[in-house]
Each structure stands twice: as structure tokens, then as C-alpha cells.
N, C-alpha and C positions, 0 to 999 in steps of 0.2 A: 538439502532441509526445506520444509518448509516450513514455514514464518508461522512460528508461534502464534496463536491468538492475542496471547499476554507477555510475549517476550521485552522483555523490559530492551527500556534504549542504553544502556549498557552493556549489556549483549548485545543489540545493533549496531553500536559503534565497537564495539572489537570484531567484533562482522564486516562491516566495513576499514576498516581503519587501513590494510593495505591498499587496497583502493581507497583511500582519500592522500592515501602521503605518496601515493607513484607520480612519478614523476613529473608535472605538466598540469597532473591536474587542477593543488589547488596554487596560483600565485599570490608571492608574496602580499600583494596589497591586501588582496579577499583577507587571507589569514589574519588581515593586522586587522578587516572592518569585524570578522568577526570577534576574537580578546576585546576590541576596544565598545564594540557592542557588547556581549559576558560583563563590562569592567559596569557597563556607562548604566546599561538598566538591571542589572543584578552584581553589583557591591561585594557579596554573601559568593557568590561564586566566582568572584576574578576580583582582589582588591587588585587597588593600584600598583602595589609593589609588584608584585607576581603577574597581570601585566604587563608590565613591564619586562620580566625576568622575559615570558612569553613571545614580545615581539623585537628583541637583543640581534640589528643587526646584525653580530658578530658573530652567532650560533647559523646553523645552518636552517634553509627550510624544513626540512625533514626532520632533524633533531629538536626545531620545536615542534613541528605537528604534532610531530611522536608526548616528546612532554606532554603537550596541551590534554592534552585525550587518556592521557597516566591520568594529569594531576586534576581531568574532568567525570574518570572513571574509581578514584578515589572518592567525592566527592559525592555518589551514588547519581539513584537515576534522575531526581530535578535535576542540574548543571547538565547531563548528559540528552535531553530530550532540548535542555534551553540552547545545548551545540546546535542542535538538527533541527529548528527553528529559525538560527539566525546563518546555517548552515542556507533557509529555505527561502529564508528572503532577501541574501544576497546570493545567493547561486542556485535557481530556481531551478534549472535545466540538470546540474549538475546536482543537487536535491533529486529531481526526479530519474535521474540514470547509479544509485546507488546503489549496491544490492540487496542492499534490504528488502530494497522497495521494490525490487524488479520482481523478486521470490511471492508466488500466487499462494491464498493462504488456504486454507485447505475449506475453512466458510464458501470461496470461492467459485473452486472448487466443487466444491459439491450444490450449488445454488447451476452450474451450468448444468454440469450432469443432471440433475435433476427437471432442469429445460427440455433436454434434448433426450431423453427418457419421457418423459409426460408429453412430447409429440412421433415422439414412437411407437408408443400403449394407441395414439390419438390414429394411426396411422394402420396397426395391427386393429387396431377394434372400427374402427371403419369402413365398413363394405360396398363398395360403388357401385357393384354390380343390381344389389338391393335396394329397396325408397325405406327399408331399418335403422334406423344408426343405432342401434342396438346397445354394446362395450361402451364406443364410445360419445352415451349421453351421462354411462355410472366414471365414466373418467372423466369428465368434463367436469362433474356434480364433487367431484370434491381437487378438480383444479384452484378453484378459488378461493385456498389453504397454498395454494401454487405460487398461481400464477394473476393473479387479483380478479373481483369475478365480472366485469368488462369488460376485458379480454376472454374473460370464459363466454357471455357471453355469446361475445361477434364471434365465435368460434362456431357457437351451436348456430345463430343466424348465416351466421355462408355455410356449414354445411349441413342445413336443409335446406337451402337454396340447394348446392348440386344436385342432392337428390329429389326433391322437385325436378330438376331441369332433365332425368332420367328416363 
């Protein structure tokens, strides 16, 4: 499934829940840090009583984490976003390896495809046997929209120099 541009943090948290709750991903100390950060910075997200409940050492880490995630999802998108922020601050490497962050967005795919298609058009229209750049000029004429005016000018200069050498 591709990451939707406006995917909510609650949806992302649901998607990442299995990854986060699997054994060994989050240590007890890390979960405690996240809970304390949410409680201290955003007491409206986690009250003192709720924070103590989620830090209870008698309950298993897995169940505490599941309960915390469910609690945050019930409170809405902002608490889920703050959970991600706390995770990023306290465990950057784990945050970067979340499944919801590894999925490529459609925008990224389209940008890469556009660049590749642009260069394919340039190669197709550029005929090294003739000194006429013809179609390549047309393609590069529209390229400032895609790759920027400076890059287009550099490409044009390179192609003109290549044509003069032949």
C-alpha cells in the first residue's frame, strides 16, 4: 500500500503497531522515556495517573505498549503525532526504520519517473550524427518546470559543445 499524502498519524500508528510491539524493538527504558515525555510536555495527552498506569512494571512491556497505542489512537491524531515525535527524539534509528516511513509516496515516484522520462526524451531527440539539436531544444525548453532553469541551461551548453566537437 502506498503512503497517502494525507495519511493520519493514527493510521500510521496502526500500520506501525506490529513493528513497534514486536519483541526487542522498544526497550522498557525507551517506552518509559516516551511516556514521560508525553506526560511532561503534553499533560493533556497523558495525565500523571495515565502515565503511571503505562509505566507499571508489573504489566508486560508488550501489553503496556499496546494499551498506550490504543489510548493515543482514541485521543486523536495530535497525540499520535506527538508519540512519533517522542519516538524520533529518543530513538532516531528506530523511527527511521518504521514501515510507514519506508513506503515510497506517489509524489516521490512521480518525481523520479519524470526525471527519468525527461532524460529519455533528451536522449531520443538528440542526434549525435547531426549538428542540429532540434527536438532536444524543445524538450529542454519545457524542462525548467521539471528540473530548474539552471540545470536546463547547463544541459543545453553541454549538448551544444558536443555538437560542435563533431
